[in-house]
VEXNUVEX-389347 format. One line per field, with one value per residue: x, y, z of N, C-alpha, C, O, CB in turn. Coordinates in nm, 2 decimals, m for minus. Each point is the difference from the previous one (the first is absolute). Glycine has a CB too. Layout:
<rs>
n.c1 = (X,...)
n.c2 = (Y,...)
n.c3 = (Z,...)
ca.c1 = (X,...)
ca.c2 = (Y,...)
ca.c3 = (Z,...)
c.c1 = (X,...)
c.c2 = (Y,...)
c.c3 = (Z,...)
o.c1 = (X,...)
o.c2 = (Y,...)
o.c3 = (Z,...)
cb.c1 = (X,...)
cb.c2 = (Y,...)
cb.c3 = (Z,...)
</rs>
This chain:
<rs>
n.c1 = (9.51,0.12,0.03,m0.30,m0.10,0.15,m0.14,m0.28,0.07,0.07,m0.27,m0.17,0.14,m0.05,m0.31,m0.07,0.14,m0.13,m0.29,0.02,0.11,m0.22,m0.25,0.11,m0.01,m0.11,0.11,m0.26,0.22,m0.09,0.06,0.02,0.24,0.17,m0.01,0.11,0.27,0.08,0.00,0.17,0.24,0.02,0.02,0.23,0.20,m0.03,0.06,0.26,0.12,m0.05,0.14,0.27,0.05,m0.02,0.20,0.23,m0.03,0.03,0.27,m0.33,0.16,m0.31,m0.01,0.13,m0.22,m0.23,0.11,m0.05,m0.30,m0.06,0.13,m0.22,m0.23,0.10,m0.01,m0.30,m0.09,0.15,m0.14,m0.29,0.06,0.07,m0.26,m0.20,0.11,m0.03,m0.31,m0.07,0.14,m0.06,m0.29,0.29,m0.27,0.33,0.05,m0.05,0.18,0.23,0.02,0.03,0.26,0.13,m0.05,0.13,0.27,0.00,m0.05,0.26,0.18,m0.11,0.08,0.30,0.03,m0.10,0.19,0.30,0.00,m0.04,m0.06)
n.c2 = (m0.55,m0.14,m0.29,0.00,0.08,m0.27,m0.18,0.09,m0.07,m0.30,m0.06,0.10,m0.18,m0.27,0.04,0.07,m0.23,m0.23,0.10,m0.01,m0.29,m0.12,0.10,m0.06,0.35,m0.01,0.33,0.05,0.10,0.28,0.10,0.12,m0.19,0.10,0.30,m0.04,m0.15,0.24,0.19,m0.19,m0.01,0.31,0.05,m0.22,0.12,0.30,m0.08,m0.15,0.25,0.18,m0.19,m0.03,0.30,0.07,m0.22,0.11,0.29,m0.07,m0.21,m0.15,m0.32,0.11,0.07,m0.28,m0.16,0.17,m0.09,m0.30,0.06,0.12,m0.26,m0.17,0.18,m0.07,m0.31,0.01,0.14,m0.22,m0.25,0.12,0.05,m0.29,m0.10,0.20,m0.12,m0.30,0.03,0.14,m0.21,m0.29,m0.02,0.10,m0.06,m0.01,0.34,0.04,m0.24,0.07,0.29,m0.13,m0.14,0.27,0.15,m0.25,0.07,0.30,m0.05,m0.18,0.24,0.20,m0.20,m0.03,0.31,0.06,m0.21,0.05,0.34,m0.13,0.36)
n.c3 = (8.27,m0.26,0.14,0.08,m0.30,m0.11,0.22,m0.10,m0.30,0.07,0.15,m0.24,m0.22,0.16,0.05,m0.30,m0.15,0.17,m0.04,m0.31,m0.01,0.20,m0.16,m0.31,0.10,m0.33,0.13,m0.17,m0.18,0.12,m0.34,0.29,0.07,m0.25,0.08,0.29,m0.10,m0.20,0.25,0.17,m0.20,m0.02,0.31,0.06,m0.22,0.12,0.30,m0.09,m0.14,0.25,0.20,m0.17,m0.03,0.30,0.10,m0.18,0.11,0.30,m0.03,0.03,0.05,0.03,m0.31,m0.10,0.15,m0.14,m0.29,0.09,0.09,m0.29,m0.15,0.15,m0.12,m0.28,0.04,0.10,m0.27,m0.18,0.14,m0.04,m0.31,m0.05,0.13,m0.16,m0.27,0.09,0.08,m0.27,m0.19,0.12,0.18,0.18,0.26,0.03,m0.08,0.31,0.10,m0.22,0.13,0.29,m0.08,m0.11,0.28,0.16,m0.15,0.08,0.31,0.03,m0.11,0.22,0.23,m0.09,m0.01,0.29,0.14,m0.15,0.03,m0.33,m0.06)
ca.c1 = (m0.14,m0.02,0.02,m0.12,m0.11,0.03,m0.03,m0.15,m0.04,0.04,m0.09,m0.13,0.00,0.01,m0.12,m0.11,0.03,m0.03,m0.15,m0.07,0.03,m0.05,m0.15,m0.03,m0.09,0.01,m0.05,m0.05,0.09,m0.07,0.08,0.03,0.11,0.12,0.04,0.04,0.13,0.10,0.03,0.07,0.13,0.07,0.03,0.10,0.13,0.05,0.04,0.12,0.12,0.02,0.05,0.13,0.09,0.01,0.08,0.14,0.05,0.01,0.08,m0.09,m0.03,m0.14,m0.08,0.04,m0.07,m0.14,m0.01,m0.01,m0.14,m0.10,0.03,m0.07,m0.14,m0.01,0.02,m0.12,m0.10,0.03,m0.03,m0.15,m0.05,0.03,m0.09,m0.13,m0.01,0.00,m0.13,m0.10,0.02,0.03,m0.07,0.10,m0.04,0.11,0.11,0.02,0.08,0.14,0.07,0.02,0.12,0.11,0.02,0.05,0.14,0.06,m0.01,0.10,0.14,0.01,0.01,0.14,0.09,m0.02,0.04,0.14,0.07,0.06,m0.07)
ca.c2 = (0.00,m0.03,m0.14,m0.07,0.01,m0.09,m0.14,m0.01,m0.02,m0.14,m0.09,0.02,m0.05,m0.15,m0.05,0.03,m0.07,m0.14,m0.02,0.01,m0.12,m0.12,0.00,0.01,0.12,0.06,0.14,0.06,0.12,0.12,0.10,0.11,m0.05,0.00,0.14,0.05,m0.06,0.07,0.13,m0.02,m0.04,0.11,0.09,m0.06,0.00,0.14,0.03,m0.08,0.07,0.13,m0.02,m0.05,0.12,0.10,m0.06,m0.01,0.14,0.04,m0.09,m0.05,m0.14,m0.03,0.04,m0.09,m0.13,0.02,m0.01,m0.14,m0.05,0.05,m0.08,m0.13,0.03,0.01,m0.14,m0.07,0.04,m0.05,m0.14,m0.01,0.04,m0.12,m0.12,0.04,0.00,m0.14,m0.06,0.05,m0.04,m0.14,m0.08,m0.06,0.04,m0.03,0.09,0.09,m0.06,m0.02,0.13,0.01,m0.08,0.08,0.11,m0.05,m0.02,0.13,0.05,m0.08,0.05,0.13,m0.02,m0.04,0.11,0.09,m0.05,m0.04,0.12,m0.01,0.09)
ca.c3 = (m0.03,m0.14,0.00,0.06,m0.10,m0.10,0.05,0.00,m0.14,m0.05,0.06,m0.07,m0.14,0.00,0.04,m0.09,m0.13,0.03,0.02,m0.13,m0.08,0.06,m0.02,m0.14,m0.02,m0.13,0.01,m0.13,m0.04,m0.01,m0.07,0.09,0.09,m0.08,m0.02,0.13,0.03,m0.09,0.06,0.13,m0.03,m0.05,0.11,0.09,m0.06,0.00,0.14,0.04,m0.06,0.07,0.14,m0.01,m0.05,0.11,0.11,m0.04,0.00,0.14,0.08,0.10,m0.03,0.03,m0.12,m0.11,0.03,m0.02,m0.15,m0.03,0.04,m0.09,m0.12,0.02,m0.03,m0.15,m0.05,0.03,m0.09,m0.14,0.01,0.00,m0.13,m0.09,0.03,m0.04,m0.15,m0.04,0.03,m0.09,m0.14,m0.01,0.10,0.10,0.13,0.09,m0.03,0.12,0.11,m0.05,0.02,0.15,0.03,m0.05,0.09,0.13,m0.01,0.01,0.13,0.08,m0.03,0.07,0.15,0.02,m0.01,0.11,0.13,0.00,m0.02,m0.13,m0.10)
c.c1 = (m0.03,0.03,m0.12,m0.12,0.02,m0.03,m0.16,m0.05,0.02,m0.10,m0.14,0.00,0.00,m0.14,m0.11,0.02,m0.03,m0.14,m0.07,0.03,m0.07,m0.15,m0.04,m0.10,0.03,m0.05,m0.06,0.09,m0.09,0.09,0.03,0.11,0.14,0.05,0.05,0.14,0.11,0.04,0.08,0.15,0.09,0.04,0.10,0.14,0.06,0.04,0.13,0.13,0.03,0.06,0.15,0.10,0.01,0.08,0.15,0.06,0.02,0.09,m0.08,m0.03,m0.14,m0.09,0.03,m0.07,m0.15,m0.03,m0.01,m0.13,m0.10,0.02,m0.07,m0.15,m0.03,0.01,m0.13,m0.12,0.02,m0.03,m0.15,m0.06,0.02,m0.10,m0.15,m0.02,0.00,m0.13,m0.11,0.01,0.01,m0.07,0.10,m0.03,0.11,0.11,0.03,0.08,0.14,0.08,0.03,0.12,0.13,0.03,0.05,0.15,0.08,m0.01,0.10,0.14,0.02,0.02,0.15,0.09,m0.01,0.06,0.15,0.09,0.08,m0.07,0.08)
c.c2 = (m0.05,m0.15,m0.08,0.01,m0.10,m0.14,m0.02,m0.02,m0.14,m0.10,0.01,m0.06,m0.15,m0.06,0.02,m0.07,m0.15,m0.03,0.01,m0.12,m0.13,m0.01,0.01,0.12,0.07,0.15,0.05,0.12,0.12,0.10,0.12,m0.03,0.00,0.14,0.06,m0.05,0.06,0.13,m0.02,m0.03,0.12,0.10,m0.06,0.01,0.14,0.04,m0.07,0.07,0.13,m0.01,m0.05,0.11,0.10,m0.06,m0.01,0.14,0.05,m0.09,m0.07,m0.15,m0.05,0.03,m0.09,m0.14,0.01,0.00,m0.14,m0.06,0.04,m0.08,m0.13,0.02,0.01,m0.14,m0.08,0.04,m0.05,m0.15,m0.03,0.03,m0.12,m0.11,0.04,m0.01,m0.15,m0.07,0.05,m0.06,m0.15,m0.09,m0.06,0.04,m0.02,0.10,0.09,m0.07,m0.03,0.12,0.02,m0.07,0.07,0.12,m0.05,m0.02,0.13,0.06,m0.07,0.05,0.14,m0.02,m0.04,0.12,0.10,m0.05,m0.04,0.12,0.00,0.09,0.01)
c.c3 = (m0.14,m0.02,0.05,m0.09,m0.11,0.04,0.00,m0.15,m0.05,0.06,m0.06,m0.14,0.00,0.03,m0.10,m0.13,0.02,0.01,m0.14,m0.09,0.06,m0.02,m0.14,m0.03,m0.13,0.01,m0.14,m0.03,m0.02,m0.08,0.08,0.10,m0.08,m0.02,0.13,0.03,m0.09,0.07,0.13,m0.03,m0.05,0.11,0.09,m0.06,0.00,0.14,0.04,m0.05,0.07,0.14,0.00,m0.03,0.11,0.12,m0.03,0.00,0.14,0.08,0.11,m0.03,0.03,m0.12,m0.11,0.03,m0.02,m0.15,m0.04,0.03,m0.10,m0.14,0.01,m0.03,m0.15,m0.06,0.04,m0.09,m0.14,0.00,0.00,m0.13,m0.10,0.02,m0.04,m0.15,m0.04,0.03,m0.10,m0.14,m0.02,0.09,0.10,0.14,0.10,m0.01,0.12,0.11,m0.05,0.01,0.14,0.04,m0.05,0.09,0.14,m0.01,0.01,0.14,0.10,m0.02,0.07,0.15,0.03,m0.01,0.11,0.13,0.00,m0.03,m0.13,m0.10,m0.12)
o.c1 = (m0.09,m0.08,m0.03,m0.08,m0.10,m0.05,m0.04,m0.09,m0.08,m0.04,m0.06,m0.10,m0.06,m0.04,m0.08,m0.10,m0.06,m0.05,m0.09,m0.09,m0.05,m0.06,m0.12,m0.08,0.11,m0.12,0.05,0.08,m0.12,0.11,0.11,0.09,0.10,0.12,0.10,0.09,0.11,0.12,0.10,0.09,0.11,0.11,0.09,0.09,0.12,0.10,0.08,0.10,0.11,0.09,0.08,0.11,0.12,0.08,0.08,0.11,0.10,0.03,0.05,m0.08,m0.05,m0.08,m0.09,m0.05,m0.06,m0.10,m0.07,m0.06,m0.09,m0.10,m0.05,m0.06,m0.10,m0.08,m0.04,m0.07,m0.10,m0.05,m0.05,m0.09,m0.09,m0.05,m0.07,m0.11,m0.07,m0.05,m0.08,m0.09,m0.04,0.00,m0.04,0.06,0.00,0.10,0.11,0.09,0.09,0.12,0.10,0.08,0.10,0.12,0.07,0.07,0.10,0.10,0.05,0.08,0.10,0.08,0.06,0.09,0.10,0.06,0.05,0.12,0.08,m0.09,m0.04)
o.c2 = (m0.07,m0.07,m0.10,m0.09,m0.05,m0.09,m0.10,m0.08,m0.05,m0.09,m0.10,m0.07,m0.06,m0.09,m0.09,m0.06,m0.06,m0.10,m0.09,m0.05,m0.08,m0.11,m0.03,m0.01,0.02,0.02,m0.05,0.04,m0.01,0.03,0.06,0.08,0.04,0.03,0.08,0.07,0.01,0.03,0.08,0.05,0.02,0.05,0.07,0.03,0.02,0.07,0.06,0.01,0.03,0.07,0.05,0.02,0.04,0.08,0.02,0.02,0.07,0.04,m0.03,m0.03,m0.09,m0.08,m0.04,m0.06,m0.09,m0.04,m0.04,m0.09,m0.08,m0.02,m0.05,m0.09,m0.06,m0.04,m0.08,m0.09,m0.04,m0.05,m0.09,m0.06,m0.03,m0.06,m0.09,m0.05,m0.04,m0.09,m0.08,m0.03,m0.05,m0.12,m0.10,0.10,0.07,m0.01,0.03,0.06,0.00,0.00,0.06,0.05,0.00,0.02,0.07,0.03,0.01,0.06,0.06,0.01,0.03,0.07,0.05,0.02,0.05,0.08,m0.01,0.00,0.09,m0.06,0.08)
o.c3 = (m0.03,m0.08,m0.07,m0.01,m0.05,m0.07,m0.04,m0.02,m0.07,m0.07,m0.03,m0.04,m0.09,m0.06,m0.03,m0.05,m0.09,m0.05,m0.02,m0.06,m0.08,m0.01,m0.03,m0.10,m0.04,m0.01,m0.10,0.08,m0.01,0.04,m0.01,0.02,0.06,0.01,0.00,0.06,0.04,0.01,0.02,0.07,0.05,0.01,0.05,0.08,0.03,0.02,0.07,0.07,0.03,0.04,0.07,0.05,0.03,0.05,0.08,0.05,0.03,0.12,0.10,m0.09,m0.06,m0.04,m0.08,m0.10,m0.05,m0.05,m0.10,m0.07,m0.04,m0.07,m0.10,m0.06,m0.05,m0.09,m0.09,m0.05,m0.06,m0.10,m0.07,m0.05,m0.08,m0.09,m0.04,m0.04,m0.09,m0.07,m0.04,m0.07,m0.11,m0.01,0.06,0.05,0.10,0.08,0.03,0.05,0.09,0.04,0.04,0.09,0.07,0.03,0.07,0.10,0.06,0.05,0.09,0.10,0.05,0.06,0.09,0.09,0.05,0.07,0.11,0.02,m0.03,m0.07,m0.09)
cb.c1 = (0.05,0.15,0.28,0.17,0.07,0.22,0.25,0.08,0.13,0.28,0.18,0.06,0.19,0.29,0.14,0.08,0.23,0.27,0.10,0.11,0.27,0.24,0.10,0.11,m0.11,0.10,0.12,m0.31,0.28,m0.23,m0.22,m0.33,m0.27,m0.20,m0.27,m0.33,m0.23,m0.22,m0.31,m0.30,m0.19,m0.23,m0.33,m0.27,m0.18,m0.25,m0.33,m0.23,m0.17,m0.28,m0.32,m0.20,m0.20,m0.30,m0.28,m0.16,m0.22,m0.26,0.15,m0.02,0.29,0.12,0.08,0.27,0.23,0.09,0.20,0.31,0.16,0.09,0.27,0.24,0.09,0.18,0.29,0.15,0.07,0.22,0.27,0.09,0.14,0.29,0.23,0.10,0.19,0.30,0.15,0.08,0.16,0.22,m0.14,0.12,m0.23,m0.16,m0.17,m0.31,m0.30,m0.20,m0.22,m0.32,m0.23,m0.17,m0.25,m0.29,m0.15,m0.16,m0.30,m0.23,m0.10,m0.23,m0.31,m0.14,m0.12,m0.27,m0.29,m0.18,m0.06,0.18,m0.07)
cb.c2 = (0.26,0.30,0.14,0.13,0.30,0.24,0.11,0.23,0.30,0.16,0.12,0.28,0.27,0.10,0.14,0.28,0.23,0.09,0.19,0.30,0.19,0.12,0.13,m0.24,0.01,m0.25,0.09,m0.10,m0.15,m0.07,m0.14,m0.01,m0.18,m0.24,m0.06,m0.05,m0.22,m0.14,0.01,m0.13,m0.25,m0.07,0.02,m0.18,m0.22,m0.02,m0.03,m0.22,m0.14,0.02,m0.11,m0.24,m0.08,0.02,m0.15,m0.21,m0.03,0.06,0.16,0.26,0.05,0.12,0.28,0.18,0.04,0.18,0.25,0.07,0.09,0.25,0.16,0.02,0.19,0.27,0.09,0.08,0.25,0.23,0.05,0.12,0.27,0.13,0.01,0.21,0.26,0.09,0.07,0.24,0.27,0.19,0.06,m0.10,m0.14,m0.23,m0.03,0.06,m0.10,m0.17,0.03,m0.03,m0.21,m0.10,0.06,m0.15,m0.21,m0.02,m0.01,m0.21,m0.15,0.03,m0.12,m0.24,m0.08,0.00,m0.06,m0.23,m0.06,m0.17,0.04)
cb.c3 = (0.20,0.00,0.09,0.24,0.11,m0.02,0.19,0.23,0.03,0.05,0.25,0.18,0.02,0.12,0.27,0.15,0.03,0.16,0.25,0.07,0.01,0.18,0.25,0.08,0.29,m0.11,0.28,m0.03,m0.10,0.19,m0.19,m0.04,0.07,m0.13,m0.18,0.02,0.03,m0.22,m0.11,0.04,m0.11,m0.23,m0.07,0.01,m0.17,m0.22,m0.02,m0.06,m0.25,m0.17,0.00,m0.12,m0.26,m0.12,m0.03,m0.20,m0.24,m0.14,m0.16,0.12,0.12,0.29,0.16,0.07,0.22,0.26,0.07,0.10,0.28,0.19,0.07,0.23,0.26,0.09,0.11,0.29,0.20,0.06,0.19,0.29,0.13,0.09,0.22,0.24,0.06,0.11,0.28,0.21,0.08,m0.07,m0.23,m0.24,m0.16,m0.09,m0.27,m0.11,0.01,m0.20,m0.24,m0.06,m0.07,m0.27,m0.19,m0.06,m0.21,m0.29,m0.14,m0.11,m0.27,m0.24,m0.08,m0.18,m0.29,m0.18,m0.07,m0.10,0.27,0.12,0.28)
</rs>
């Protein structure tokens, strides 16, 4: 199920990033959105570390994998945060779809790892 979730994430990221770049959509920035994303990233990284540590202690591969999924959530939040700050400070409207492509690459790697069993 986790592998299929990564596939869905990769498909969504590719479609959304391509659409934004193709249409030239220029999102607005929000200080509240930036603050919320800082909080979200911090919480996701803390949860990922806790899940991974607990999964390792219990010898539970599912919980360790869930920790990796939560780490992806943290990376996603950090990428969104970076692109929000770049858009607000530098006017780089394209930073968010560029971050989406970087996450797409990571999600594809996770899919390969999950389905080939190379952990």
